[in-house]
C-alpha positions as CSV (number, residue, x, y, z in Angstrom):
1,M,-8.0,-127.7,102.7
2,W,-11.4,-126.5,102.8
3,E,-11.7,-125.5,106.1
4,S,-8.7,-122.9,106.8
5,S,-9.5,-121.2,103.1
6,M,-10.0,-118.0,102.4
7,V,-11.6,-116.3,99.3
8,L,-10.9,-112.3,98.3
9,A,-13.6,-110.8,96.4
10,V,-13.2,-108.2,93.7
11,D,-15.7,-106.1,92.0
12,I,-14.6,-104.0,89.6
13,G,-17.2,-101.3,88.6
14,G,-16.8,-98.1,86.4
15,T,-16.7,-96.3,89.8
16,Y,-15.6,-98.5,92.8
17,I,-13.3,-101.1,93.2
18,R,-15.4,-103.4,96.2
19,T,-13.3,-105.7,98.0
20,G,-14.4,-108.0,100.3
21,I,-12.8,-111.3,102.1
22,I,-14.6,-114.2,103.2
23,D,-14.0,-117.6,104.9
24,I,-15.6,-121.1,104.5
25,E,-18.2,-120.4,106.9
26,F,-19.8,-117.0,104.9
27,T,-18.5,-115.3,107.3
28,I,-17.7,-111.7,105.4
29,R,-13.8,-110.9,107.5
30,S,-13.2,-107.2,105.9
31,F,-15.2,-105.1,103.0
32,E,-14.2,-102.1,101.6
33,K,-14.7,-99.9,98.7
34,Q,-12.3,-97.4,96.8
35,R,-13.1,-94.7,93.7
36,T,-11.9,-97.6,90.8
37,V,-10.0,-93.8,88.8
38,E,-8.1,-94.0,92.5
39,V,-6.6,-97.3,92.6
40,I,-6.2,-98.1,88.9
41,G,-5.3,-94.2,88.1
42,T,-3.9,-94.4,84.4
43,K,-5.3,-95.8,80.9
44,S,-2.6,-97.9,80.2
45,K,-2.5,-101.4,80.5
46,K,0.2,-102.1,82.1
47,E,0.6,-99.7,84.9
48,A,-3.3,-100.3,85.3
49,L,-2.6,-104.0,86.4
50,K,0.4,-103.6,88.3
51,N,-2.2,-100.5,90.3
52,L,-4.5,-102.7,90.5
53,A,-2.0,-105.8,91.4
54,D,-0.3,-103.6,94.5
55,Y,-4.1,-102.3,95.8
56,L,-4.8,-106.1,95.9
57,H,-1.8,-107.0,97.9
58,D,-2.2,-104.0,100.2
59,V,-5.5,-105.0,100.7
60,M,-4.6,-108.3,101.8
61,I,-2.4,-107.7,104.5
62,Q,-4.4,-104.5,105.8
63,S,-6.4,-107.5,106.6
64,G,-4.5,-109.6,108.6
65,V,-5.3,-113.3,107.5
66,R,-3.2,-112.7,104.1
67,E,-2.0,-116.5,104.7
68,K,-5.2,-118.0,104.7
69,I,-6.2,-116.4,101.6
70,N,-5.6,-119.1,98.5
71,H,-8.0,-118.1,95.9
72,V,-9.2,-114.2,94.1
73,C,-12.1,-113.9,92.7
74,L,-13.0,-110.5,90.6
75,G,-16.4,-109.8,88.8
76,V,-16.2,-107.8,85.6
77,P,-18.2,-105.3,84.0
78,S,-17.4,-107.1,80.9
79,I,-17.6,-109.9,78.2
80,I,-15.0,-112.1,79.0
81,A,-13.2,-114.9,76.6
82,K,-14.4,-118.6,76.8
83,D,-10.6,-119.7,78.5
84,K,-12.0,-116.9,82.0
85,D,-8.9,-115.1,81.5
86,Y,-8.9,-113.0,78.4
87,V,-11.2,-109.3,78.3
88,L,-12.7,-108.6,75.5
89,S,-15.1,-106.2,75.7
90,T,-15.2,-103.9,79.0
91,P,-16.4,-100.4,78.0
92,N,-17.0,-99.1,81.5
93,V,-13.2,-100.3,82.5
94,P,-11.3,-100.0,79.5
95,A,-7.5,-100.0,81.2
96,L,-8.4,-103.4,81.2
97,Q,-9.6,-104.5,77.6
98,D,-8.0,-106.3,76.3
99,I,-5.7,-107.8,79.1
100,A,-4.8,-111.9,79.9
101,L,-6.4,-110.9,83.1
102,K,-6.9,-114.0,85.2
103,S,-3.0,-114.9,84.2
104,E,-1.4,-111.5,84.9
105,L,-2.7,-111.6,88.3
106,E,-1.4,-114.9,89.3
107,R,1.7,-114.0,88.0
108,N,1.7,-110.9,90.2
109,L,0.1,-111.7,92.9
110,G,0.9,-115.6,93.6
111,L,-2.3,-116.7,94.2
112,S,-5.0,-118.7,92.0
113,V,-7.1,-116.8,90.5
114,S,-11.3,-116.6,89.4
115,V,-12.6,-114.1,86.8
116,E,-16.0,-113.8,85.8
117,N,-19.2,-111.4,84.8
118,D,-20.2,-109.7,87.9
119,V,-23.8,-110.0,88.0
120,N,-22.7,-113.5,87.1
121,L,-21.1,-113.5,91.0
122,S,-23.8,-111.2,92.7
123,T,-26.7,-114.2,91.5
124,L,-24.9,-116.8,92.6
125,G,-24.2,-114.7,95.8
126,E,-28.0,-114.7,96.3
127,Y,-28.7,-118.2,94.8
128,T,-26.6,-119.0,98.0
129,L,-29.4,-118.0,100.2
130,L,-31.7,-120.1,98.5
131,D,-32.9,-123.7,98.7
132,Q,-31.4,-124.8,95.5
133,R,-33.4,-128.2,95.3
134,K,-36.8,-125.9,95.4
135,Y,-35.7,-123.4,93.3
136,P,-33.2,-124.5,90.3
137,N,-33.4,-122.4,88.2
138,V,-33.2,-118.2,88.4
139,V,-32.7,-115.9,86.6
140,G,-30.8,-112.2,88.4
141,I,-31.6,-109.2,86.7
142,Y,-29.1,-105.8,87.9
143,I,-30.6,-102.4,87.2
144,G,-28.4,-100.0,86.8
145,T,-27.2,-97.3,84.3
146,G,-27.1,-100.9,82.0
147,I,-29.2,-104.0,82.7
148,G,-27.2,-107.4,83.9
149,C,-28.0,-110.9,84.1
150,G,-26.9,-113.7,85.6
151,L,-28.5,-117.7,84.9
152,I,-28.7,-121.0,87.3
153,L,-30.1,-123.6,85.0
154,N,-30.5,-127.3,86.8
155,Q,-28.5,-125.9,90.0
156,R,-25.7,-123.9,88.1
157,L,-24.4,-121.1,86.7
158,F,-25.2,-121.1,83.2
159,T,-22.6,-118.9,80.7
160,G,-22.9,-120.3,77.4
161,A,-21.0,-121.7,74.5
162,S,-18.6,-119.0,74.6
163,N,-19.1,-117.3,78.1
164,L,-22.1,-114.6,75.8
165,A,-24.7,-116.0,77.7
166,A,-27.5,-114.4,79.6
167,E,-27.0,-110.5,78.0
168,F,-30.4,-109.7,79.0
169,G,-29.4,-106.0,78.0
170,H,-29.3,-106.8,74.3
171,I,-31.6,-108.3,73.6
172,P,-33.1,-106.7,70.3
173,T,-36.2,-104.9,70.8
174,R,-36.4,-104.3,66.5
175,L,-34.7,-106.4,63.4
176,T,-36.0,-104.1,60.5
177,E,-34.4,-100.9,61.3
178,K,-32.0,-98.9,63.7
179,H,-33.4,-96.5,66.2
180,R,-31.1,-95.7,68.7
181,Q,-27.6,-96.9,69.2
182,C,-26.9,-98.9,72.5
183,N,-23.5,-98.2,74.0
184,C,-22.5,-101.9,73.0
185,G,-22.4,-100.3,69.0
186,L,-25.5,-102.6,68.5
187,Y,-29.1,-101.3,67.5
188,D,-31.7,-100.6,69.6
189,C,-30.5,-102.8,72.5
190,L,-33.6,-103.2,75.7
191,E,-31.4,-101.8,77.8
192,V,-31.7,-98.2,75.3
193,W,-35.5,-98.1,77.0
194,A,-35.2,-100.0,80.1
195,S,-32.4,-98.7,82.3
196,G,-30.9,-95.8,84.2
197,S,-28.8,-94.5,80.9
198,F,-32.2,-94.2,79.6
199,F,-33.4,-91.9,82.1
200,D,-30.4,-89.5,82.1
201,R,-30.8,-89.2,78.6
202,E,-34.5,-88.3,78.8
203,M,-33.6,-85.9,81.3
204,K,-31.1,-84.3,80.0
205,K,-33.3,-83.5,76.8
206,A,-36.0,-81.9,78.6
207,G,-33.1,-79.3,80.8
208,R,-34.6,-81.5,84.1
209,D,-31.3,-83.4,84.1
210,N,-30.7,-82.0,88.2
211,E,-34.0,-84.3,89.1
212,I,-33.1,-87.6,87.6
213,P,-32.3,-89.0,90.9
214,S,-36.3,-88.1,91.9
215,I,-37.3,-89.6,88.9
216,F,-39.7,-91.9,90.5
217,V,-41.0,-89.5,93.7
218,D,-44.8,-88.6,92.6
219,Y,-44.2,-89.9,88.7
220,S,-47.7,-90.0,87.7
221,S,-48.8,-86.2,88.1
222,D,-45.9,-85.2,85.8
223,M,-46.2,-86.0,82.2
224,L,-42.7,-85.7,81.0
225,K,-42.1,-88.5,84.3
226,T,-45.1,-90.6,83.6
227,H,-44.0,-91.0,80.0
228,I,-40.4,-91.9,80.6
229,V,-41.4,-94.3,83.4
230,D,-44.0,-95.6,81.1
231,I,-41.3,-96.6,78.5
232,F,-38.9,-98.7,80.7
233,F,-42.0,-100.7,82.6
234,K,-42.5,-101.3,78.6
235,Y,-39.8,-102.5,77.4
236,L,-38.5,-104.2,81.0
237,A,-41.5,-106.3,80.0
238,F,-41.0,-107.1,77.0
239,G,-37.7,-108.9,78.3
240,L,-39.2,-110.7,81.2
241,Y,-42.2,-112.0,79.3
242,T,-38.9,-113.2,76.7
243,V,-36.7,-114.3,79.6
244,N,-40.3,-116.4,80.9
245,T,-41.5,-117.8,78.4
246,L,-37.9,-119.5,77.3
247,L,-37.0,-120.6,80.5
248,N,-39.7,-121.1,82.4
249,P,-37.5,-120.5,85.6
250,N,-38.8,-121.2,89.0
251,M,-37.6,-117.4,90.5
252,F,-36.6,-113.2,89.2
253,I,-34.6,-112.0,91.8
254,F,-34.6,-108.6,91.3
255,S,-31.5,-105.7,92.1
256,G,-29.1,-103.0,91.3
257,G,-29.0,-99.3,91.7
258,V,-32.4,-98.2,89.8
259,V,-34.5,-100.4,91.8
260,E,-33.3,-98.7,95.1
261,M,-34.3,-95.2,93.6
262,E,-36.4,-93.5,96.0
263,G,-40.1,-94.0,95.5
264,F,-38.8,-96.8,92.9
265,P,-42.9,-99.3,92.8
266,K,-41.3,-102.1,94.1
267,E,-44.8,-103.8,93.9
268,K,-45.2,-103.1,90.1
269,L,-41.7,-104.7,89.6
270,L,-42.1,-108.0,91.4
271,D,-45.8,-108.5,89.5
272,L,-44.2,-107.4,86.3
273,P,-42.8,-111.3,85.4
274,Y,-46.8,-112.2,85.5
275,G,-47.8,-110.0,82.6
276,R,-47.8,-112.8,80.1
277,L,-48.7,-116.0,80.5
278,R,-49.3,-119.1,78.5
279,H,-51.2,-121.2,81.2
280,E,-51.7,-120.7,85.0
281,S,-49.3,-123.5,85.6
282,V,-46.4,-121.1,84.8
283,A,-47.8,-118.6,87.5
284,N,-47.9,-121.5,90.2
285,S,-44.2,-122.0,89.5
286,L,-42.9,-119.0,89.5
287,E,-41.6,-116.4,92.6
288,T,-40.1,-113.4,92.4
289,K,-38.4,-111.1,94.8
290,F,-35.1,-108.6,95.9
291,G,-31.8,-109.6,95.9
292,V,-31.0,-108.6,100.2
293,L,-27.7,-109.0,99.9
294,G,-27.2,-105.3,98.1
295,E,-23.5,-104.8,97.2
296,K,-21.7,-107.7,98.8
297,A,-23.4,-110.4,96.9
298,F,-20.4,-110.4,94.8
299,I,-18.6,-111.8,97.4
300,H,-20.9,-115.1,99.1
301,G,-20.7,-115.4,95.3
302,A,-17.2,-115.7,95.2
303,L,-16.9,-118.0,97.4
304,E,-19.2,-120.1,96.1
305,Y,-17.5,-119.9,92.1
306,Y,-14.6,-120.8,93.9
307,M,-16.1,-124.0,95.9
308,H,-17.7,-125.2,92.7
309,Y,-16.3,-123.7,89.7
310,T,-12.6,-123.9,89.5
């Protein structure tokens, strides 16, 4: 069964849809990306599903290995129901919200399909490169427009009682008052203050939105940038301390568009989880690193998911 198996991995984002075909030896046979609006191209759920299915069908045909692909694994920036089928909330791709995505694509493609949170797949992908006995508990943190998180606990992907675990970006930072609303509808979530959207909001408010891509460049010599970056790291530290205290992981893996921005202080981020520890033994058992698979991490994760979680 496994020897000839290949998986079509799909990462559906608000800006791009990325696809990759991977074989059982973790060799990536193809990779491409298209703008999401060009693939889905509509707000109609029925048309969006058809357009997505047609696109994935074409990707498989054009790969030249269609007959060897026996599974499609989708990563979506969404809250997915416990049945791993129905998409409950996906604000960045609203045309796919309130849809039984797994069932509909299986019907359209004639293949088995799995649907998982995008950061969970990327975390699984990075985890395939680790000595899993040495690092049984790993936290993947993806810092982009918002903040995503994937949890590996006791060598297994952990998604919680209702598939809503690891909502790192929505850790509450205030409880007794409402200051600023998050895109999720709640108030004062961590990512309101520690994400790319925070930079956008604050720089635009100052009339300097053209400088957003260079916010980390020489930020210590610019009063506004220093203030914004300090807030970002203050709240990010709060979240990392919280996770560290609750889970005592062996490793944090960081990735995402923000950490790849020009001038980003990478060493500062790698040191951040060590800032508040109850005992030195925590530091001795903890490592921090950056992901190495980049935007292809989800492809490795999709194969791992197919082999061990479907």
